[in-house]
N, C-alpha and C positions, 0 to 999 in steps of 0.2 A: 504494499500500499504506500502511496506518496506519503512523503514528510511534508507537512505544511509548515516550514519555518517562516522566520521574518528577516533572516540575513543569510548570505551564501556560505558564512564561515559555520552557522549552525549545521546546515546540511553537509558540508565537509567534514566536520567532527564526527558526525554519525557514521561515516566510512570506517571510521577505527574499529567498528564492529562486524565488518562485512568483508566478504572475499572480492578481490577487483586490483588490477594491475595495470600498469602502463609500460608499454616498451617503446623506446625512442631509438629511430634509425637514423644515422647520420653518416656523413662522411668519414668520420673519426671512429666509428663502431657502433656496437648497439648496447643500451643501457635499459635495465628494468628496475622497476621498484612497484611495491604494493601502494595503493592511496593510503592505508594507514602508517605505513613508513614514511610518505612523504609529510603526513601531517604531523607525526612525531618530529621529523627533520625541520619543519616551518616552526615549531616552538623553540628550539635552540636558536633557529636564524634569525626569529624575531627579538630574543633577547640580545644578540649579538648586534642588530640593528639598534636597539635602544642605546647600547653603549656606544657604538662606533659614529651614528648619524643622530645627534641630538635634535637635529632642528631640520626643517624644510621636507619637502616631497623627496622621494627617490625615484629614478628613472631606472628603466632596463630595457634591454633588447632581449625578448622573451623567444631564445633560441631552445630548440626541442632539449632540454636537460632536467635531470630532476633536480638540480640545485636550483635552476632558474624559476621554475613553477613553484618550488617549495619557497623561494623568496618571494614571490607574488604574496604567497599566502601569508607569509612572515609579515609583509608590510603591512597588510590590512590589520593582522593581529596585534602588531606593535602600534596601531595609531595613524601609520603613516600612509599618506596616498602614494600609489604606484602608477607612475606616467609610463605606458608601454610605447615604444619607440621601434620602429622597424630597422632592418638591415639595408644597406643601399640597394636600390632597384636596379634593374638591368639598365646599363648606358648612364647611371649616375655618377660624376666623378666625384673623388674625394673631397674637393673643395666646396661642391655643392652640397654634399651630405654633412661636412662638418659644419656649414651654415645650418642647415635644417636643426642639428643638434643643439646648437647655439640658441636659435630661435625658440624652440622648446624649452630649453633651461630658461631663459628669460621670461616667457611666458607663464610658466608652471612654477618658478622660484626653485628650482632643483637644488635640492643640498648634497646629493652624490650618485652617482649612475654605477648601477651593477651589472656586470657582464660575466658570461662565461669565459674561463680561462682563454679559450681558442680565439676569442675576440679582444682580448684584453689591449694588446697592441695597436688595433684598429682606432681605439678611443684614446691612444694617448697623446696626438695633436689636440683633442677636444680638452684634455686633462690640462695640458700645457697653457692654453690659450685662457681657460675659463679658471684656471686654479680651483677647480673642481675635482674632488676625490672621486677614483674610479676604483671600485672594489669587486675583487672576483668573487663571484658567488661560491666558489668551492671553499675559499676562506672564511666566508661567512658559516659555512656548513661543519667547520671544525669546533664551532662552539660546543659547551658541554653544558652550561647551566640553561633551564627552561623556566625559569622565574620570570613572570611577566608581571607589569604593573597591573593592577586589578581596575585601575581608571580608565583604562584606554578606551577611548571612543573609536570605532573601527575605522579604518581609513575608506577612501573609495579607489576604484580604478578608473584612470583616465587614459583613453584610448586615442592615441594621437593618429591620424590617417598617416598614408605613405606619403601623400602631397605629391603636387604637382607641380604648381608655381607659386610664389608667394610665401605668405605666413602659414605655418600648419594650422590645424584646428584638432583641438582636444575635446573630446565628448566625456563628461564626468557621469560614471556610473556608480550608483551607490550598491551597497551589498544587498539590500532589499531587493532594488530592481533587477540585479544578476539572478538573485534566487527565484524571483517570478517568472522571469524568461526562463531559466532552466528547467524549472517545473513545468511549465506550459509545454515546452518542447518535448519533455520526456513524456508528458500526457499525450500530445499528438501524436508522437511515434509510437504509442502503446505499449511502454516499456513495464513490463511486469515480472512473472516469475522466470520466464525463459532467458537462456544465456544468451548476452550480447556480446559482438566484438565490433568496435567503431574502427575504422582504419580509413586514415586520411593523410594528405600532404601539405594541406593548407596552414600557411604559418600561424602561429599562435599571435604575431602582432596583429592579426585580421581577429574579428570577433566569431567568424565561423571556426576557425582552428583552436581558439581559447575558450570560449563559453559554449558555443554548440558542441564543439567536440571535446577537448579535455576535461573542462569542469562539467559538461553534461555527463561524461563518462564517470567522473568521481562521483556525483552525485546518484548517476543511475545504479550505480552497484548496490546502494541501500535498497534497492527495490527488487533486484533479482537474486535469489539465494544460489544459484550456481556461481555467481559472479560475472564481472563485467570487465571485458579487456578493451584497452584503447591503444591501438598500434598508430604512432606518430611518425610519419617519414619527413625528413626534413626536405623543404621545398626546394634547397640545392640539388638533392638528388634527382627530385621528380623534374627539375628543369634540365639537367644534363640527361637523365634517360626517363622521358615521360612513362615508359611501360612499366615501371616499376610499381604504379599504383594500382593496377588492377592485377599485376601479378601477387602484389601482397596482400591483396583482398581475398584472392583465391587460395593463396598459400595459408592464411589464418582464417579462412571460413568466415570472412566479415559479412555480418548482417546489416551493417550500417556504413554508408560513406556520405562525403559530402564535398563540394568543389565548385568554381564557378562554372560558367558556361563554356568557355573556351577549353576547360580541360576534358569535357566530355567529346568536345569536336576532335581533340587530340586522341582522346582513348578510342574513340569510332574507328579512327583509321588504324590504330594499332591492333585493336582487336579482330578487324576484318583480315589481318595476315600474321597474327601470331599461333602460335602453336596452342592446341586446345587446352583449357583450362577449366576450372570447376567455380563457377559463379551462382551456382543455384542457390546457396544461402543468403545471398543479397536481397534483403526485403524492402530496403529503405536507401535510394541513391537520392540525395537531396541535391538540386541543382537550383542555383541561383546568382547573386552577386552582379549579374549583367541582364540586359533583355534576353529574354528565352526564345530562340526559333525551333517551331514545331520540326524544320529538318534537321536540327541537332538532336531532338528526342529520338526521332524516326532513324537517324543514322546509328545512336549509340545502340538503341533497343534491337535494329536489325544486327548488327556486328556483335553483340552481346549474346544473341539467341543461340549462337554456334557453341556458347560456353556455358550454357543453362540459366544465362540471365534471362528473368521475365520482364516483360515491358511493364506490368502493373508495379514493378519496384520504383519506378521513375517518380520522383516527388519534386514537381516543380514548387519553387518557393521565393518569396519575398520578404527581404529584411533591411535593417540598417542599423547603425550605430546608436543612433538616438533611441531607438526601442530596444536597445540592449543587442538584440540580433532579430529573431524571426518575428514577422509581423502576420503573414499567413502561409499556408503550405498544403499542399495534396497531400492528404494520409496515407500512408502505406496500405496495400490493398485496395486503394480506389484508382480507377483509371485516369490518367491526366486527359484534359480536354483542351479545346481552344472555343473561344467565345467571340462573336462578332461584335466590333466596336468602332465606332465611328470617329475618325481624327481629321478635323478641318475640312469635313465633308466628304472624307473617303473612307468607305468601310472597308475594314480589313479583319481577319481572323487573328486574334493574340491568344498566345498560350496562359490559359488562368492559373493562377498561383493560390487557387485553392480558397479554403475558409480561413478566417482570422482566429488566431490564438486567443485565450481567454485572458491574457496577461495586457492585452492592449485593447483599446477601443479605435475604431477606423471610422473616418469620414472620407467619402468620395461619392461623387455622382453616380447616379444610375445610368447604365450603357446605353438605354434608350434617349438620352439626353446629351450623349457624347462624354468626354474626357474632361476631367478637371482636377485641381491639386489633390492630393492624397495627404489627409492630416491623421495625426495620432495623440492619443492621450493614454492614461492607465497607469497601472503599477510598475510596467518594466520601462517608463519613460525616464529618460537620462534626466539628471538633477540640474544639469548646466552645462556650461561651454567654457573652456580656455581659449581665446580671451573671453572674458565673461560677456555672455548676453543673457537677458532675462527670459526665463520661461514660465509665463504665468502660470499658477499652479492648478488652475481651472479650466485654462483654454487648451485648444488642440495645437500641436507644434505642425508648423507646414514642411513635409518632409523635401520638398523641392521635386519630387516625384509627381508624375501625371498618370491617371488612370482611371477606372470605372468599377463598378460592382455590376456582376452579371449573373443571376440567379444565386446571389448571396455569395459569390465567389468574386475575388480581387483580380482584375486584369492590369497589370502595368504596362503603360506603353512606352515609357522613358522619362527622362529627367527634363526638367524644362529649361535649363540651359543647354541641354544637348540639340534643342530644336533649332534648324536653320532656315530661315527665310529665303526662300529661293522663287524668284519669279512670282512674288506675292504668295506663294503657297508655303505653309509650314510643315517640315519633314523632319523626322528624326535622324542624327548622324549616323546611328548605328544601323538604320535602314540601308543606308548607303554604302556602309562598310561591309555589310554583310552581302549586298549586291557586288561589290567590288574584289572580293575575294573569291576569284576563280580557281579553284585548285588545280582543274585539269589543265590550266594554262601555264603551269609552274609558277604560279602567284601565290605569294604568303599572305599574311594579314595587312588589312587596308585601314587606313585612317583617313577621315575626310573633315577638312576643316574649311571656315569660311575665308574668301580671298579679299573682302573688304569692298567690293565693287558688285555685291548682290549675286554673286555665284559663289563656288567653290572650288578647292583643289583636292584631289585624291593622290595620296602617297601609299604605296605598296611595297614589301620588301618581295624581293625574290625568293623562290622555292629552291633555285637551283644555286650552285655554286660558283657558276661564272656571272650571275647576276644579269644575263641578257635576255629580257622580256620577250623578244620577238614581236609578234604582233598582239601582245598582250595590251598595249596601251589602248589602241582603237578598241579592241573588244572590252576592256572594261569601262570606256566611255560609252559604249552602246548599251551595257547592261545598266549604268548609272541612268542615262536619258530613260529606260523605259520605266525606272523607278520615279524619278522625279520631275521627268517632263522636259527638263534641260538638263545639257551635259555640262561637265566641270570645264572651268577655264582652262584647267591644265592637268595633266597626269603625269606622275614621276616614278620612276623605279629605284628604291634603296635597296642597299645590300642586305643580306641575312642577317638578322639579330640589329637591324639598325633602329626600329622603333623602341622608345624608351619604354619600360614597364614597371610596374609595382612589384614589391617582392611577392605578391601572389600571382603574377604574371600579366595583369590586366594592362592594356597600352593606356600610356598617359595622355590621352587626347590633348588635354591644356597644355601641356608642355610642349607639344609640336605646335600648336595654335599661338603660342606666346614667342616662338623663334622659327616660324615657318621658313624665313628665308635661309637660315643656316641648313634647315632639312633640305630644302630645293638644290642648294649648292652641293650637297652629299649625293644627289640622286646620279645614278649611273646614266639613267636616260630620262629626259623630261621633253615634254611635249605640250605646247600651247595649242589651244582650240579656239 
């Protein structure tokens, strides 16, 4: 039966009496621990933090390790807010990453930074410039005392985004909100008496990897008598060899996994040509974090069927940091569907993200009237932002996303700031990018940005080593004309891996838009129309 606590620490402490463990798989090897052991370790680390960091918030890079996870819990127990910051994203140089860390330190008034020993040298320039102490998590784990002050008010988790340009934004998540989100997600997944294995590679700097994945598994083990295993694959390994994700799901008999949309596109290609593996136990493959195309779901289901994957395991979902994590989700054993929604007078079928969870209240238009802002409230709502921005306690928060309810299910059509006005018509950039990614032409991922003259530029990565797109530029233009009614002002071909990405692998469109001339200059081939 669910434990209806009031704070995430209360739920995590209950795991001391249950079976459950985590395995971290990284380039440096494999590390395992029980959730009970990590709770015990967090007691010692909390005491060490009280002694070594008397004031200020603590920031940390939540890499997959026992010590870093225990450090997060220790901070909350010691009454310290923990600011989670990501590793550098692909294409991010050391100078810009250092500036990102300095911005976070200034905004959040960071007193110390904690990292795994393997990343200690990465932060030495930051420590030298900021005169801020950088502590190895392993050294905190060597503490022997578990004595904590009894008057500690639990700290908050501050989730900083991967960032694109400008100042980073931190979302403050109180322990009660995290608990509400975790329990609602476990309820939606029907976590009960059966053994569960959660396997994913999504970084813990992302809410999906930390709250929906690891903390969800930690709390979930209190509901399952046979135990709950969590397999946490380093995102570095996934980006180097994406097939490790599905291979690990099969090898460990995973019942639940989660990832952004693009990862399922990659997995679909891998599964179509890989040796047969056993995915029959996978009952919930949660897909979200980006607009979800039905072609992605169909491709993954089709490729996975030869490995025992059931299409009904696909669970499209919608969430965001301000809601702690999940807002709505198609439940396991329910078929995914599409709903017809009108956007700017054009009707189109969008993948449904299912019914809302009981931890959030959601406002959105009915699909019969078109799309509009999605607003949220409820117990899983964040408590604020860094830099500070008021969230009225009884009002709904505008998520910045657009969508509608259709037959009581939420359809998300895109972000308001992703809308491009082209020839007087509004169209989402992701729809154009999807049309521009023509795999059969040796074309990789595509990004579309406004050109400042009422049209747009499409830049894509070559999927071949030589970077020769052949006739792809004209073919891409024709595909985009079919979607937008007007073609791009220019199409360019970049080398493989040239588009900047977040640590979870999503393309940083805003970063391209802010420095489009530099990316244009880097193109192997560029043609204006």
